[in-house]
N, C-alpha and C positions, 0 to 999 in steps of 0.2 A: 395717151400721148407720151408714155414713158419711152425712154431711149432704147433702141434696139441695137445692141453692140455686137451682134453675132459676126459682123463682117469688119469689125474694128480691132485695132491692136490694143485699145484701152479696155482693160477688164476691171469691172467693179461690180460687186454683188449688192443689189439694192432690194433683196427679198424682205428686208425688215418692213417695207411699206405695207405689205398685206396684213400682218398682225396689227400694225398701227392703224390702218384704215378700218379694220374690223371693230376695234375697240372704240375709236373716236366716232365713227359713223353710227354705232349703236347708241352711244351716249347722246349724240346729236338728235337721233331719231326720237328717243324717249323724252328728252328735255324740250326739244323743239316742238314736238307734237303737243305736249301738255301746255306749254306757254302759249302757243298759237291757238289752241282750242279755247283757252281762257280769254285771249284777246278777241277771238271771233264772237264769243258769247257777250262780251262787253259791248262790242261795236253793234251787234245785231239786236240784242235784247235789252240792255240796260242804258245805253247811251241815248239820251234824248236830244241833246244839242249837237249838231254836226257842222263843222266848218271846213275851211280849205285844208287845214292840216290833217284832220281826221279822214278826209277823202284820200289823201296820199297814203295814209297809214292803212286804210282798209284794203287798198290795192296791194300794198306790201304784204299784208296778211295772206291774201290769195296766193301770191307768188311763193311765200314761205310754205304754206300748207301743201301746195302741189309738189314742191321739192321734197318735203319731209316724207310724203307718201310714197315717193320713188326710192327712198333709201333702203328699205328691206331687200330689194333686188340687188342693190350694190353690195350690201352686207353679205348676202349669200355668195355672191361672186368672189368677194375678197376672201371668204373662208375657204371655199372650194378651189379658188384660183382657176375657175373654169366657168364661162358664161353659158348657162343652160336654158335661158329663157327666150332664145331666138333673136334675130336681128332687129325686129320691130321694137321690142321692149328695150333693147340696148340703145337704139336711136332715140327713143322717147326719154329714157332716163338721162342721157347726156344732154338732150335739148332742155330738159327741166333744170339741169344743173346750171347751164349758162343763162337760162331765163331768170333763175333765182338770183344768181350772183350779180349780173349786170342790171337786172330789174331793181334789186336792192340798192345798188349804187345810184341809179338814176332817181329812184323815189326819195332816197335820203338827200340827194341834191335838190330835188324839188322842195322838200321841207326847208332846207337851208335858205334857198332863194325866197321862199314865202316869208320866212322870218326876217330876212334881209329887207324885203320891201316893207314889211310891217313896222320895223324898228327904224331903219334909216330913212325911208320915204313914206311915213305913215299916211299923209294926206294925199300925196300924188298917186299912191297905189290903191286908193279905195276902189276905183273903177276896174282895176286889174285883178285884185284879190277877191274873186267871187267863186262860189261853188261851181258855177258853169265853166269858168276858165280852168279851175282845178281839174274838173272831169276831162276837159279837152287835153290838158297837159298829161293826165294819166293815159288817155288814149294814145297820145303821141309816144309816150314811153313804151307802151305795149307794142306799138308798131315797130319802133326801132329795135327793141329787144328781140322780138320774134323774127324780124328780118335777118338778124344775125344768128340766133340760136337754131332756127329751123333748118337753114342750109347746113349749119355745122353738124346737127344731129341726123338729119334725114338724107341729105344729098351726098355726104361723104361715106366711104366704106367704113364698116365698123372696125376693121382691123386690116393688117397687112395680108396680102395674098399668100404669103409663105406660111401663115398660121391658120388656114381655113380647111385643112384636111381633116377628115372625120376621125382619125386616130390621134389627133393632137388636141391639147386644151385650147379652147377658143377664147380669144381676148375680146374685150369690149372697149374699143377706142384706146388701144395700146399697141405698141410695137409697130408703128408705121415705118415704112421704108423711107430712105433719103429722097427717093424719086417723088413719093407722094408729098413730102414736105415742100420740096422745091416747086412742085406743080400747083398745089392747092392750099395746103395748110398755112403757109406763111401769109397768104392773102387774108385768110380768116383771122389770124392773129393781129395783123395790122389794123383791120376794121374794128375788132372788138376792143383792142387796146386804145385806139384813138377815140372812138365814140363812147365806149363804155367805161374807160378809166381815166385817161389823161385829161380830157376836157372836163368831166365831172370833178376830178381832183382839183383842177385850177379854179373851178367855180366855187367849190366848197371852201377853199382857202381864201379866195377873194371875199366871199360873203361873211366868213368868220372874222376876217380882219376888219372889215367895214363895220360889223356889229360891235366889235370890241372898241373900235375908235369912237363910235357913237356913244357907247356906254361911259366913256371917259369924259364926255362933254357934260358940264354941270347943268345945262339946260335940258338935257334928255329927260330927267325925272319929271320936269314940268310939262314937257311936250306931250307925253303919253298919259298924264293924269296919274294913274295907279301903276305905272310901269315899274316892274320889280327887277332890279339889276341882277340880284342873286339868281333868280330863276332863269334869266336869259343867259347868264354866264354858265350856269349848269347845263343848259341846253346845248350851248356851243361846245363845251368840253365833252359831253357825252357823244355828240355827233362826230367830232374829230377823232376821239379815242376809238370808237367802233369802226369808223371808216379806215383809219390808219392801221389798226390792229388786224382787221379781217381782210382787207383788200390789197393793201400795198405789198406785202410779202409775196403773195401769189402772182400778182400782175407784173411786178418788176422781174421776178424770176422767170415768168413766162416769156418776157421779151428776150432775155438772155438764152432761155431754152430754145426758142425759135432760131436765134442766131447760131447756136451750136449745131442744131439739126440741119440747117442750111449751109453749114460750113463757113459762115461769116466769121465766127470765132472758132479757132482750131486749137487743139492741144488736149491732152488727157486731163490736165488739171481743171480746165474749164468744164469738161464733161462730168468729172467727178463732183464738182461743186453743184451744178444744176441738178444732177441726179439725186444728190443728197438733200438739197433744199426743197425740191419739188414736192415730195410726199408730205413734208412737214407744213409747207405753205398751203397745200391743198386742204389739209386737215383744219388749219386755222381758218381758211376761207369758208368752209361749210358751216362753221359755227355762227355765221352771221344770222341764220334763222333763229338762233337761240337768243342773240343779243338784240334783235329788232324789237321784241316786246319791251325791253328796257327803254328803248327810245320812245315807245308809245306812252309810257308812264311819265318819264322825266321831261318830255317836250310838249305835253298836252295838258293844259290846265283843266280842260273839259273832262278828260278822263280821270284826273286826280280828284276833281270835285265829285265826279260820279262815284268813285270809290268811297269818298268820305260820306256822301249822302246815303249810300247803301248801308255802310257800316253803322252810321248814326241811327238811321231808321230801324235797322235790325236791333240795335241795342235798346232804343227806347221802346220799340214794339215788344221786345221780350220782357222788359220791366213792366210795361203796362199789362201784358197778358198775365204775368204772375200776380200783379196787384189785383186785377179783376177776379182771378181765381180765389185769392185770399179773402177779398171782400165778400165774394159770393158765398164762400163756405161759412164765414162768420155770420152773414145775414141769415142763411138757411138754418143754422143751428140755434140762433137766438130769437128769431121771430117766426110767426106763422101768418101767412097772408090769408085773411078771411074774406075780404071783398075788394073790389076795385076802388081806388081812391076817388074822391069827389071829382066831378067834372071840371071844377075850377082848378084843380091841381094837376090834371093830366098833362097839360101843355108844359108846365114847369118840369115835371118828371121826364 
């Protein structure tokens, strides 16, 4: 999606983006893969109790892992500055990028709405906040996300016609012509920005404000019984920080990016700004798959208690094992078993 300035009087070199992409995407691949493998292990192997929140988080893990596994192809592309894997893999990698970004946005919004219902309307929402409805909501998110990412990745050309000759480096979703932007790409941007960013942003802000207002009510602590204001406040802060940090810079810049490409905004200064901000905002956006596991821990008491149970059981189990070994060695060295104990003492032993 980067600007093609071959036919423009505005000249600016943005080749810094390729080394930047190579370093950031490599770090995201290593950290994101590790964190999401750990999260997958917890969800699949150690988590006994599953609720509506963990349902959203499990779907978010699937989205993150699919995206992380596509990053090595992008890393090689940024290093070589030439896409050598064919059009199919290019389309798939770009589809996974948009699936992950806007899937993360929508799943985080679902988590915020779920907590809004649980805290602001705890009694009225009992029939709504069920695992069945959570699964239906996740299905709806996947339908919306795939309906936007699949056309973006599979139906559009991978690059401009001017860059498809065999003796030139091949781009992967870069250097589109102004004609392609005016004909197709602006429609894609309008759809993903409206459904995938603006509406979720408004919902996140609304849910967060309502939760904070509810927490200020003195009766709140009695309504929920063991409601912990500190944990809920931490949940709201973590959600908003991750949402704002990862998604706002890229999506806001993408709006101005599309306006520049379709000549709604004109002038070299506007082009220079969006070309400079775009690579930085993109690098920030891809880090969301590293921050999502942080959401899993800070927003789910079930996962936190699972961590604590596992660590406590491991600690006590290790101490018991060593104690049994010590007792066994002492007993073996000091006594000799000559016969079985009397029948009356066997049950006690």
